[in-house]
Structure formats: structure tokens, C-alpha cells
N, C-alpha and C positions, 0 to 999 in steps of 0.2 A: 404307495407312501405318508405316513402319518403327518399333520400339518402341523408345522414349526410352533414352537410354544412362544417363539418371538420374531417379530419383523424390523428390523433396520428403517423407520419413518424416510430416512435417505433414498432407500432403496423404491419405497413406494413410490417417491417421488419422483426418481427416474422414471418408473415405469408411465406414471400418471402421463408426465409431460412430453416423453416419446409418445405416446398414445393419442395426445392432443394436436401433436406438431405432425407425427408419423413421416420424420426424419428426423435422423439422431446428430446430423451435423446443427440445426435447428434447436435442437431441444438442447443438447449440448450448451448451445452462447444464451438460453434463458435461466440455465443453471450454473451459468460462470464456472463451467468446468471443461476438461479436456475431453475430445471426441471418443477416447479410448477409453479414458475413466468410466464415463457414462456408459460404455457397451458393456464394460467389466462388470457396472452394477446391477444389469439389468440381466445379464449372464448370472451373476451370481443369487438374484431374486430369482430365477426361473430354476436356479438348482435349489433353491430352499425351498422354494413352492412344489416340484417334481412335477410342473407343465413348461411348455413352451408359450410364451407370451405374443411373440411376434415371429412372422414368417419374413426373414429378408430375403431381397435380392439385389443385381446390382442397380436395379433401377427403384424400386420400391419399396415400402415399410406398411404391411397391415398386420391389425390384429390377428389373432388364431379365435377359436372359439371358447378356449379357456379365457384367453386375455379379453374379449368381448363381456365374458361372463363376471369377471374376477374384477373390470375396471370400475363398475360402479361404488363397490367394498372399498377399493384402496383410496379412490377418492373422496368417501365419506370418512375415511380413517385421517386423511389428511386435512379436511375440514376440521374436524373434532380437535387434531393438534393445534392448528392455525387458532383458533376459538380461544383453546385454553393458554397458547403463548401470548396472545392479543390478551387476554384478560391479567395475565400474570403480567405483562409490560405497560400495563395503565397505571399498576402501583406504585412505577417509580422512573424516573428520565433514564434515557441512553447518555453515559458521561464520556463524552468524546475527547479525547486529549490532542490539541492541534499545536504542540510543541511551545511554540514562542508566538505573540500577538503579531499580526501583520503577512503570517506565511501563505500567498496567495492561494498554493494549491489545496491546501487542506481546510482554507476558510468557503473557498467554491465548493468543495463537497460537502461541507456540512451546511451552507445554506441551499443547497441543489435537494439535500435531504429533508431537510426542513420542507421545502417546497412541496415535494413530492408527501410528505407525512404530516400534514399540519395537525392529524389528531395524535401525536406524539410528540412529549417536550427532548430533545439532543439538547444538551446541557455541553457548553465547551468548558474544557479545563486546560490546563499550560503547563506543562511537567517538565518541560524544556528541552529534551531529549529521548530518545527510543530506551537506552541504556535504562534509565531510569522508570520511565513509563513500564516497560516491559515486567519489570516488578511489580509496578502496582496494578498489573492486569492479572497477574498470576496470584494477585493477593485478593483479587475480586474487588479495589479501590478505582479501579477504570473498567471502562466497557470496549471500548475500540482508541487506536492512537493510530500516528504515521510516522515512516521513517524507515531507514535500511535495514532491512530484515536481515539481510548476510552478517552487518555488521554484530548481530549477537552470537552469543555462546552458543553452539549447537544442544545443549542440554535445558537450555532457554528456549529455544525456538523449536525446541521438541513438544513445548505445552502450548503452542499457539498454532496458529493460522492466519494465512495472510493472502491478500490479491493485490498482485503489480497495480499498479495506478499512473504512474508518470515517470519519464526520465528528465529530472530539473537538471538544465545546464547552469554550470557554477561560475561565479565572479568573485571578482577581488575589491573591495572595499579599500579607496585610497586617499590618505590625504589630500586635499585639493591643492596645495602646493608639491606633492608629491612627481617626480619627474615623468613617469607615467602617466598621470591623472588627464593630460592632456591625448591621449589616444582614445579613437572610440571602440575599440577590442585590446584587449593586452595577450598577447602571443605567450604562452606557457613559458619559453624561454628566456623571455625580457625579466620573470622573476628571477632567475638564477642570482644568487648573493645575496634575496633578500631573506629576512626573517618574516613569516608570516603566521597571525593568529589562526589554530584551529581546535579553540577548546581545551588545550591539553592542560591535564590537572583536573579538569572537571568529570566526575564520577557519573553526572547525567548525560551526559553525551559523546561516552567513550567511542561509540560506534563512527560519528563523524571525524573525531581526530584519527579514529583508524584509516578513515577513505582520505584523508588529509597525508596521513604517513606514504600511503600507499601511492598517492600522485607526486608528491615531491621526491620521492624516492628516486635517485639516481640523475636528478635533473640539477642537481644545486641548490635546492630551494629549502632552507630551514626552518624548522619548525618550532613558535617560538614558546620559550618555557610558559610552564603554568603563571599565572595570573590571578589575584583576587578573586576569589568567586561573587561574581557580580549577580545579585538578585534584582531583578527589576530591570527595565529598560531604559531608566535615568541613570543607574548606577553604572549599566554595563558601557552606556555612552562615555561618562565619566572617565570609568579605566581605560576604556580606548582610546583616550583623545589624549591621555596622561604617556601612553607608551609608544603611542604613534606608527604602530606596526600597520602593514596590511592586514586585512582580514578575508579569511576564505568564506565566500558564502553562496547562494545561490542568484539566478537572477529575479531580479524581483524581491530581493532582500529588502525589510522596511528601512528609507534612508538614515545617517547619522549628520546630525550637524557637523559643517565643518569638512564632509568627507562628498566622494562620488563612486560610484558602484559601475565596472566596467566587464563586460563580459570577456571568459578566458576563451583562448582559441588555437590552434595549431596544437593538440588537437583539440576538442570542444569535451572538457570534462564532465562527465555525467553525475549527477546525484541520482540516486533509484529512490523511490519512494512506492512504500506499501502500506494500505491500510492493514492494520493487525487488530485481531482480537485474541480472545481466550477460548482454546479448542474446547468445541462441546459447548459451547455460550451459546444462548438464543435470546433473542428478543425480535419483537416486530419489527423495532425501527432500526435494526441493524441492516436486514436485510435490504431497507430501503437506502442506506447508506452505503451499502454493497453497489447496490445498482445505480447510486447516482455515481459513484466514482467511474464504474463501468462506462454509464452513457458520455460521462466529459472527457473519458480517456479516448473514446470515440471519435466524440467530436471534435476535439482541439488537437487528435493527435497525438496524444500526449505519450504514448508507448513506441514511436517511430522514432529511431537515433538516427542522428546526423551522421553520415557516411564518415567525415574526420571525427569522430568520437571515439572517447577514453572512458572503458569503465573494467574494473578487475575482472577477471573471468568468474571469481566466487558469485559475483553481484549478476552476473549476465545468467547464470546457471540459477540461482534462484528467481529472476524475474522472468526468465523462460526466453523462449527464441522470439524476437518483434522483426519486424521489417525495417531496414535501414532506409534511411529517406534522402532525397536527392538535394534536398536543399542544404 
């Protein structure tokens, strides 16, 4: 069989990682992919090369003679690619959108990535919402962002990749003199009859307003009408203080003067957060950003859903199946 004219570096990386681990599950965890996807990539490479690379059994994985012969060449090709990407990446920073200042999850991932990659510059940007940031990603003006991936139109999602990071519990921000402000937690049913602000009319955050609309449906909660677009924290505080409407937020949302934040319960509504980047984009610091997100998710249990939780089915499909916690 003639040698292929081109081999996808992703397939070579799958081969080399499995060869180093001699275990498909561990290799898949290193590459942040499903084991089935990794197996498909290895099978595809074997078909393209016309030889088997591994002997697989229920108990062990070993390299074939062809696998041992080709492994040094595959490793050398990947080193050359990594060197090329590192050299290219040194010419510009990685532009990472954190949506808004003070959002804990996004900031923690960026800080961890900066610790992991001190030789690379990761610059924070604040584009307010994923709907707007997605357009900036596709235009090449941003490199990575965070948000609710299922809230994007399918045509937009087709040009992007994502990695689930966290299920953020949602909260409601209330004026200090609101009747519900004295509760440590606010049951969703207690918001019946309330008008709650969730960014309606803001073209930058349509994915958030859509999530709120799904949450409020059938619960007697009214979505607040569009408010003037407030640019900057001070302007947002001023506009919200004037309307006095409760605000749908996430636990850990930066405090506003004259308000309290209370977790929502019965059920616990979840805001799904993914790390999102342009499909096919390469940058050495992006790999560190993805590793940092995966590390923090594992350390903090960010992808464990409370038993009594609420999440739209479309979001559950995008985020994948993750265990329910018992807390």
C-alpha cells in the first residue's frame, strides 16, 4: 500500500500518547477526549498507514513491530510541530475573554494557566457574553472565551470547539429590603410573581437570556423587559438600582451596593460553562488553558451535578454525561 500523502497530526498524537501509556483510558484522559474517539483515531491512522500499530487484548495493550518502528518518526514529527507552534505563539499573546470582571470560574482558569505557562502571555478581555464573543472568535479577534455553548446557534457552533468546565449554581441578587433578602436560600417557587432581570435586549448575552427564559417558563416568573445597555460595572449598578428588579446571576457574582445574593434552590438551577475556541486554532498557551480547566474541574468537582438540579436537555447533551453528586 503506498504511503499516504498527508497524515493528520491529531492521529499521530493519538498514536504516540497510547504508545506512551499503553492504556487507552489513560491516554484519552491525557488528551481530553472520549476513549471511543481515541480508538477511532488510532484505527483511522492504522488504515491510512496500512499496518497495525497495537496488539489489543482485554488485559493489555502492546506495540506491534510496525508500531515500534514508526513510533520514533511520529514522535519526531510531533516535536517539530510543537516547536513550530511554540515559535509562532511567541509572536503574540493568547487573547482570553472572561465575559465580565469578577466571574470566579473564568478568572481561576486563567490564573492557573498563567502559572502553568509563565513563558506565554495570556491577556484578559471582557466581551460581556458568549453570543458576542463567539463572533469575535470566528473573526480571529479573540482566541478563547467561556460560556453556555448550547445557547449558540448551530451554524455558529459548527465553527467552534468547546470543553465543559463547570456547572455553576445560579443565584438571585435582591435589594437588601426585598422580602426574600432575609432567606439564606431562595426556592424558585418563591420568585413566582416577581419580574427578574436576565439581560433581555442585550445582543451580547442572548445565551444567558435564553437560559433564564427556559428556567422561568411555567414558574410564574416574568422576564424583565430590556433595560438600557449599561457598559461598565458602575453603569450597570446605576441602572439596576433604578429598576429595583431582582437579577438572575450565578453564585459568586460580584456584589452590588445595596443588594444581597442568595443561592436558588428547589431545584438548584445550573449555568453550564464551557471553554470555547475557534475550530482548528493552534496556540501553545491554549493547551495550557485547556489543561488548567480540566485540572480545576477535577479538583473542585465542578462537573458534578447536585441531585436536585435543573438543566435544559440541550445543555446536558452538549456538556456530556457527568455524575450527580450527593451533596
